[in-house]
C-alpha positions as CSV (number, residue, x, y, z in Angstrom):
1,X,-0.3,-0.1,0.1
2,X,1.3,3.1,-0.9
3,X,0.9,6.6,1.2
4,X,-1.5,9.4,0.1
5,X,1.9,11.6,-0.7
6,X,4.7,9.1,-2.1
7,X,7.0,10.9,-4.3
8,X,5.8,11.0,-7.6
9,X,8.1,13.4,-9.4
10,X,12.1,12.6,-9.8
11,X,15.0,14.6,-9.3
12,X,15.2,15.7,-12.7
13,X,12.0,16.6,-13.1
14,X,12.2,18.7,-9.4
15,X,15.0,20.8,-10.6
16,X,12.8,22.1,-13.3
17,X,10.1,23.0,-11.6
18,X,12.4,24.9,-9.1
19,X,13.5,26.4,-12.4
20,X,10.8,27.1,-13.8
21,X,8.7,28.5,-10.9
22,X,11.7,30.8,-9.8
23,X,11.7,32.2,-13.1
24,X,8.7,33.0,-13.5
25,X,8.7,34.7,-10.0
26,X,11.6,36.6,-11.0
27,X,10.2,37.7,-14.2
28,X,6.9,39.2,-12.1
29,X,9.2,40.6,-9.6
30,X,11.9,42.3,-12.0
31,X,9.6,44.0,-14.4
32,X,6.7,46.3,-14.0
33,X,4.8,45.3,-17.4
34,X,4.7,41.4,-16.3
35,X,1.4,40.1,-15.0
36,X,1.3,38.9,-11.4
37,X,-1.2,36.3,-12.0
38,X,2.1,34.6,-13.3
39,X,3.4,35.0,-9.6
40,X,0.3,32.3,-9.0
41,X,0.9,30.2,-11.9
42,X,4.3,30.2,-10.2
43,X,3.1,28.6,-7.5
44,X,2.5,25.5,-8.7
45,X,5.4,24.5,-10.0
46,X,7.2,25.5,-6.6
47,X,5.2,23.6,-4.5
48,X,4.6,20.2,-6.2
49,X,9.0,20.4,-6.2
50,X,8.7,21.2,-2.6
51,X,6.7,18.3,-1.9
52,X,8.3,15.9,-4.8
53,X,4.7,15.1,-5.4
54,X,1.9,16.5,-8.3
55,X,-1.5,15.8,-7.7
56,X,-2.2,15.9,-11.7
57,X,0.5,12.6,-12.1
58,X,-1.4,11.0,-8.6
59,X,-4.5,11.4,-10.5
60,X,-3.8,9.4,-13.7
61,X,-1.9,7.3,-12.2
62,X,1.8,8.5,-13.3
63,X,5.2,8.2,-11.2
64,X,8.7,8.8,-11.6
65,X,9.8,7.8,-14.8
66,X,12.0,4.6,-14.7
67,X,12.3,2.9,-18.4
68,X,10.9,-0.8,-17.8
69,X,13.8,-2.1,-20.1
70,X,16.3,-0.8,-17.1
71,X,14.2,-2.2,-14.2
72,X,14.2,-6.0,-16.1
73,X,17.6,-5.5,-16.9
74,X,18.7,-4.4,-13.2
75,X,16.4,-7.0,-12.0
76,X,18.3,-9.8,-13.8
77,X,21.5,-8.7,-13.0
78,X,20.8,-8.7,-9.5
79,X,19.6,-12.3,-9.7
80,X,22.3,-13.8,-11.2
């Protein structure tokens, strides 16, 4: 059984979300012409990066992206 907030984002995707959210926040803070609603848009990637959990991924059943061939190959190497 998995926990409700089991991590479903990998390290790379978490880092990309930090960069995207931080970039949007910096754009709002650095320019008077950037719409303020972009800061609200930036909240989603930042909070999902903090938790390493995305509610949309959880609803769709997506998890950390690990290719199936790698897990099969690693399992056969361990059992040998």
